[in-house]
N, C-alpha and C positions, 0 to 999 in steps of 0.2 A: 422920529428917526433914531434918536438915542435909545429910546425904550426898545425899539425893534432890534438894535444891535445888542443891547443888554439881554434881551430874551434869547437871541441866538447863542450868546455865550452860555447861558443856562442850558439851552438845548444841547450844545456840544458837551458840556460837563455831564449831563444826564446820559448821553450816548456812551461816553467813556466809562461811566460807572456801570452801565449795562454790560459792556464788554468785559469789564473786570468781574462782574457778577457771573457772567457766562463762563469765564475761565475757571473761577473758583468752584462753581457748581459742577462743571464737567469733571474736574480733577477729583473732587471729593465724592460726589454722588455717582460718578462713572455711568452716565446714561448712554443709550445707544446713539448712533450718528444722527438719526432723525431728530431726537430731542436736543442734542447738542447744536445742531444746525438751527433749530428754532430758537435756542437761547442766544446764539451768536448773531444771527441775522434776522430772525423773526421778531424778537423783542424790540431791537432798535428800529426796525421797519414800522412796527405798530406805533411806536412813539412818534416817528416822523410823520406818519399818516395822521395821527391825532393833532399834530402841530400844524399840518398843512394839507388838508384833505383835498385841495384842488389839484395836487400833483399826482394823485394816486392812479387815475385812469391811464394817463399817458405812460407813466412809469411802469405799470404792471403790463400793459400791452407790449412795450418794448422788451421787458424782462422775459416775458413768455416767448415772444417771437424770436428773440436772440438766443436765449439759453437752451431751450429744449432741442431745436434742430441741431445746433452746434454740439451739444452734449452727445446726441445720438451718434455723431461722427467722431468727435474727439475722444470721448470716454470709451467707445468701443475699441478704437485703435490702441489706446493707452492700456486698456485692460488686457488685450490680446498680447501685447508686448511685455506685460508685467510691470509697466511703469508705476502703477498704483492699483491697489485692490482694497475693497471694503470686506473684511473677513466675515462680518456678521450682518445680516439684513433681516428686517422684520417683514419683508415682502416675500411672497411665495414664488417669485420669478425674477429673472434677470433679462435685460434687453440683449438680444443676440446671444443669450446664454452666458454672458460675461459681465455686463455692466449693471450694477445694482441701482434700484430706483432712488435710493437715498442720494446718489451722486447728482441726479437730475434736480431733486428738490434743493440740494445744496447750491447748485448753479443758479437756479431760479431765484432763490432768496438772496444770494450774494449779489446778483445783478440788480434785483429790486432795491435792496438796501443802498447799493452804490448810487443808483440813479436818484433815489429819494434824497440821499445825503447831498448829492451834487446840486439837484434842483433847489433844495431848501436853503443851502448855504451859499451857493455860488451863481446859480443861473436864474434866480428870481422866478421860479416856476409858479404858475397861477392857474386857477380854474379856467377851463375852456381851451387850454393849450392842446393842440392836436398834433398827433404824430405825423411826420412828413411822409409824403407819398414816395419819397426815395427809399423807404423801407422795403418796397417791393423788389428792388435790385438785390438787396441783401437776402431776401427770401428766395430769389432765383438761384443765387449762389449756393445757399444751403440745400436747396432742392436737388441740385446737381450732385453735391457731395453725398447726400443721403442715397440718391439713386445708385451711385457706384458702390456704396457700402452694402446696400441690399443685394445688388447683383453679384458682387464678389462673394458675399456671405453664402449665397445659395449655389453659386457656380463653383467657386474654388476659394474656401475660407483662408487658405494659406496666403492668398494675395493681400489679405488684410494685416498680415504680420510684417510690420515695418520696423527693422532694427533702429534703435534710438528714436522711437516714435515721439517721445516727449520733446526731444530737442527739435525735430523737424516741424512738428505741429506748432511749437512755440515760435520758431523763427518765422514761419509762414503766416500764422494767424494772430500772433501777438506783437512781435518786434517790428516787422516790416510795416504793417498798417499803422502802427503808432508813430513811427518815425516819419513816414510819408505824410501823414496828417499834420504833424507838428511842423514839418518843413513848409507846407503850404499855408498853415494857419498858426503861426508862431505866437499869436496873442493868447493861445490857450496854455502855453507852457507853464506860466506861473501858477494858475489855478490847478492844473493837473498835478504839479509838484506837491502842492499842499494836500490835495486829496490822496495822492499816492503815498505820502508820508503817513497820513493817518491810517489808511487801510493796510499799509505795511505792518503796522503794529497789531491791527485786528487779525490779519492773516497769520502773523507770527504767533500770537497768543493761542489762536485756534490750532495751529500746527503743533505747538508744544503740548497743549492739552490733549490733542488727538493721539499723539505719539505716546504720551504717558498712559493713556487708557486703551491704546491699540484700536482706535476707531478706524484707522486706515494704515496700510503697510506699503512698503516699496520693495517688493520681492524680486524685481527684475535686476539685470546686470548691465543693461544698455544705458548707462548714464555717463556724462562727461566728468563727473566728480561728485564729491560729497561735502556737505557742511556738517561740522560737529559743533554743537552748541549745548553747553552744560553736559548732560549725559545722553543727549539725543543726536541722532544722525539721520540726515535726509539728503536727497539728491541736490546737486548744485542747480539743476534746472528748476527745482521747486523754489529755491531762493530767488534766483534771477528773474525767471519768467512769470512765476505765480505770485510771489510776495511783492516783488518790486514793480514789474511791468504790466501785469494783467489788469489791474484796476484802471490806470490811465489809458491803456489800450482799449478797454471796453468803452470808456467814455469817448474815445475817438470814433468808434463805431456809432455810438449814440448821437454825437453831434453831427456826424456826416450823413447818417442814414435816417435819423429820426427827429433831429432837432433843427434849429435854424442857423447853426454855426456862428452865433452872435455872442 
């Protein structure tokens, strides 16, 4: 048991060093968003997979089923409102003409790293764990959202332009689900706080590196405010909903729809 705890301390240090390496490499080498995403989320995910191969299947299935459909909805509305954009893409097309492929890869690897991290350090994930059948209810919800996006896009694209899209999306899909889940399952508060604190710094380092190298921009005007940090400026929504609340909120989805709530 002591050796296992010691090994996990080493695992944590390695992941921190990988994030520092990703930050330094992104700022110095100035890679595109795809490479930067692989550095920040891909390398730590590979290390966690190496350390605990048994948690890979369940983690990847959830990451794929959660991130791709939701990104098709969220990133489309955000891009149309100018909440955020990726100015340069290595892919020859954009979803619905506005959302770059890199954003979907970013979302997929972020969720994957987060679930792997959570399972390895907090949830005692092991080989043979299966994803809960409750995931189908989440897929039903995402299917309905995508249906309306597709219909509106082809019938009247202006219906997809929602002022303050970042704020409304975050309130509905980030804040409310998280607080409802923690109200009914308060035992998760402590572990979610720890995970949220670590991923806050991961997201902050990625944010500052991305702004330094212009991997993404915030061209819109529909924000509730801005945060100024060092020489960088980004929306208050980015700080509150993405850096602080998004990670524990995603884990609330994971526990409720894919795991055992234990």
